[in-house]
C-alpha positions as CSV (number, residue, x, y, z in Angstrom):
1,X,0.2,27.3,25.1
2,X,2.0,30.7,24.6
3,X,0.9,33.0,22.1
4,X,4.6,33.4,20.7
5,X,4.4,29.6,19.4
6,X,3.5,29.5,15.9
7,X,0.6,27.1,14.7
8,X,1.5,25.1,12.2
9,X,-0.6,22.6,10.3
10,X,-0.2,19.0,11.3
11,X,1.9,16.8,8.7
12,X,1.5,13.4,8.4
13,X,4.3,11.2,9.3
14,X,5.3,7.7,8.8
15,X,7.6,5.5,11.2
16,X,10.1,5.1,8.4
17,X,10.5,8.6,7.1
18,X,13.5,9.3,5.3
19,X,14.8,5.9,5.6
20,X,16.7,4.5,2.3
21,X,18.8,1.3,1.7
22,X,21.2,0.8,-1.4
23,X,22.8,-2.5,-2.4
24,X,23.9,-4.0,-5.5
25,X,21.1,-4.0,-7.6
26,X,18.4,-2.6,-5.4
27,X,17.0,0.6,-3.4
28,X,14.8,0.2,-0.6
29,X,13.1,3.3,0.4
30,X,10.3,4.6,2.9
31,X,7.3,5.9,0.9
32,X,5.4,8.8,2.4
33,X,2.2,8.0,4.5
34,X,-0.8,8.2,2.3
35,X,-4.5,8.2,2.6
36,X,-6.2,4.6,2.5
37,X,-9.5,3.1,3.3
38,X,-10.5,-0.3,4.0
39,X,-13.8,-1.2,2.2
40,X,-16.3,-4.0,3.3
41,X,-19.2,-4.5,1.3
42,X,-21.5,-6.8,-1.0
43,X,-19.4,-7.3,-4.5
44,X,-23.0,-7.2,-6.2
45,X,-23.9,-3.6,-4.9
46,X,-23.5,-1.7,-8.1
47,X,-24.1,1.5,-6.3
48,X,-20.9,1.1,-4.5
49,X,-19.2,0.9,-7.9
50,X,-20.9,4.0,-9.2
51,X,-19.8,5.9,-6.0
52,X,-16.2,4.8,-6.3
53,X,-16.4,5.5,-10.1
54,X,-17.5,9.0,-9.5
55,X,-14.5,9.7,-7.0
56,X,-11.7,7.6,-8.3
57,X,-12.8,6.8,-11.9
58,X,-12.6,2.9,-11.2
59,X,-14.6,0.3,-9.8
60,X,-13.7,-2.6,-7.4
61,X,-11.8,-5.7,-9.0
62,X,-13.5,-8.9,-8.4
63,X,-11.0,-11.2,-9.4
64,X,-8.6,-12.3,-6.4
65,X,-5.3,-10.8,-6.2
66,X,-6.0,-8.1,-8.6
67,X,-6.1,-4.2,-8.5
68,X,-7.8,-1.4,-10.8
69,X,-5.9,1.6,-11.3
70,X,-6.9,4.9,-12.6
71,X,-5.9,8.6,-12.9
72,X,-7.3,9.2,-9.5
73,X,-6.6,5.9,-7.4
74,X,-6.3,2.4,-7.1
75,X,-8.5,-0.3,-5.5
76,X,-6.8,-3.6,-4.1
77,X,-8.6,-6.7,-3.6
78,X,-8.2,-8.3,-0.2
79,X,-11.1,-10.8,0.1
80,X,-14.4,-11.7,-1.5
81,X,-16.2,-8.6,0.3
82,X,-13.0,-6.5,1.1
83,X,-10.8,-3.9,-0.7
84,X,-8.0,-1.3,0.0
85,X,-8.9,1.9,-1.5
86,X,-5.8,4.3,-2.3
87,X,-6.8,7.6,-3.5
88,X,-4.0,9.2,-5.5
89,X,-1.5,11.2,-3.5
90,X,-2.1,14.5,-5.3
91,X,-5.7,13.9,-5.2
92,X,-6.7,13.2,-1.8
93,X,-10.7,12.5,-1.1
94,X,-12.3,13.7,2.3
95,X,-13.6,10.7,4.0
96,X,-16.7,12.5,4.8
97,X,-17.6,13.0,1.1
98,X,-16.7,9.4,0.3
99,X,-18.8,8.0,3.0
100,X,-21.6,10.3,1.9
101,X,-21.5,8.9,-1.5
102,X,-21.8,5.5,-0.3
103,X,-24.8,6.1,1.4
104,X,-24.5,3.2,4.0
105,X,-23.9,0.6,1.0
106,X,-20.9,-0.5,2.8
107,X,-18.5,-0.1,5.7
108,X,-15.5,2.3,5.2
109,X,-12.5,2.7,7.6
110,X,-9.6,5.0,7.2
111,X,-6.4,3.0,7.3
112,X,-3.6,5.1,5.9
113,X,-2.3,6.2,9.2
114,X,-2.0,2.6,10.4
115,X,0.2,1.5,7.3
116,X,3.7,2.1,6.4
117,X,5.1,1.8,2.7
118,X,8.2,0.7,1.5
119,X,9.6,0.7,-2.2
120,X,11.9,-1.7,-3.3
121,X,13.2,-1.4,-6.8
122,X,16.1,-2.6,-9.1
123,X,17.0,-5.5,-11.0
124,X,17.3,-7.5,-7.7
125,X,14.3,-6.3,-6.1
126,X,12.1,-9.4,-6.5
127,X,15.0,-11.4,-5.5
128,X,15.5,-9.5,-2.3
129,X,11.8,-9.9,-1.3
130,X,11.6,-13.4,-2.2
131,X,14.5,-14.1,-0.1
132,X,12.0,-13.6,2.9
133,X,8.7,-14.2,1.4
134,X,7.4,-17.8,0.5
135,X,5.8,-16.2,-2.6
136,X,7.7,-17.2,-6.2
137,X,9.1,-14.0,-7.6
138,X,7.1,-14.8,-10.5
139,X,3.8,-15.3,-8.7
140,X,0.7,-14.0,-10.6
141,X,-0.3,-11.8,-7.7
142,X,3.3,-9.9,-8.3
143,X,2.4,-9.4,-12.3
144,X,1.2,-6.1,-13.6
145,X,-2.2,-5.5,-12.3
146,X,-2.0,-7.9,-9.4
147,X,-1.5,-7.7,-5.6
148,X,-0.1,-10.3,-2.9
149,X,-1.3,-10.7,0.7
150,X,1.7,-12.8,2.5
151,X,4.1,-12.6,4.7
152,X,7.7,-11.1,4.3
153,X,10.2,-11.8,7.3
154,X,7.3,-12.8,9.4
155,X,5.3,-9.6,8.9
156,X,2.0,-9.5,7.5
157,X,2.3,-7.5,4.2
158,X,0.4,-6.4,1.2
159,X,2.7,-6.4,-2.2
160,X,1.7,-4.3,-5.2
161,X,4.0,-4.5,-8.3
162,X,4.4,-0.9,-10.0
163,X,6.5,-2.4,-13.1
164,X,9.1,-5.3,-13.5
165,X,11.7,-4.2,-10.9
166,X,9.7,-2.3,-8.4
167,X,7.3,-3.5,-5.6
168,X,5.4,-1.6,-2.8
169,X,5.2,-3.2,0.3
170,X,2.3,-2.4,2.8
171,X,3.0,-3.1,6.2
172,X,1.1,-2.4,9.5
173,X,2.9,0.6,11.3
174,X,3.7,-1.4,14.4
175,X,5.6,-3.9,12.1
176,X,7.6,-1.3,10.0
177,X,10.5,-0.8,12.0
178,X,11.0,-4.8,12.5
179,X,10.4,-5.0,8.5
180,X,13.0,-2.1,8.1
181,X,15.5,-4.3,10.2
182,X,15.0,-7.1,8.2
183,X,15.7,-5.0,4.9
184,X,18.8,-3.6,6.5
185,X,20.2,-7.2,7.3
186,X,19.3,-8.6,3.9
187,X,21.1,-5.7,2.1
188,X,24.0,-6.0,4.0
189,X,24.1,-9.7,3.0
190,X,23.9,-8.6,-0.5
191,X,26.6,-6.5,0.1
192,X,29.1,-9.1,1.4
193,X,27.9,-12.0,-0.6
């Protein structure tokens, strides 16, 4: 590499960066890639929760399809011994620091770069999502403090509500463009319907 080439720091890029759709009563927009960790461990291990409390100010939720949120992040329930840990975007946690704090009590895997996030908001947000999803728009997992693992347009997704008219969809990066194509067609149908 030539010395004349400037060395810029690497920036995280998502597969949908800059994508936005708007239709009657709904806006769909790609959210930036963020730090995320899959955590697997014994739900009865209080040392895990103590470490998470020290770093995020919250413990793992133990009720299915719920989330715990605090000022420094969110933890989503994925299964009896599995959670998705989402540090706040403005307060990332070095992975090595979190691994050290957990003292080998559980398995932790960085998954943020493997996920894409899409925000669907507006008075028709829930209706639009339910058009491609088997969940009822009033499912408890889509209520405040909930989360729901389901399929949306045949893609496996995790949906987290952020208010009544705002849903955040987490999808595997490999399915992001497919899901975006579905949203594009769905929003177009809203405009012509």
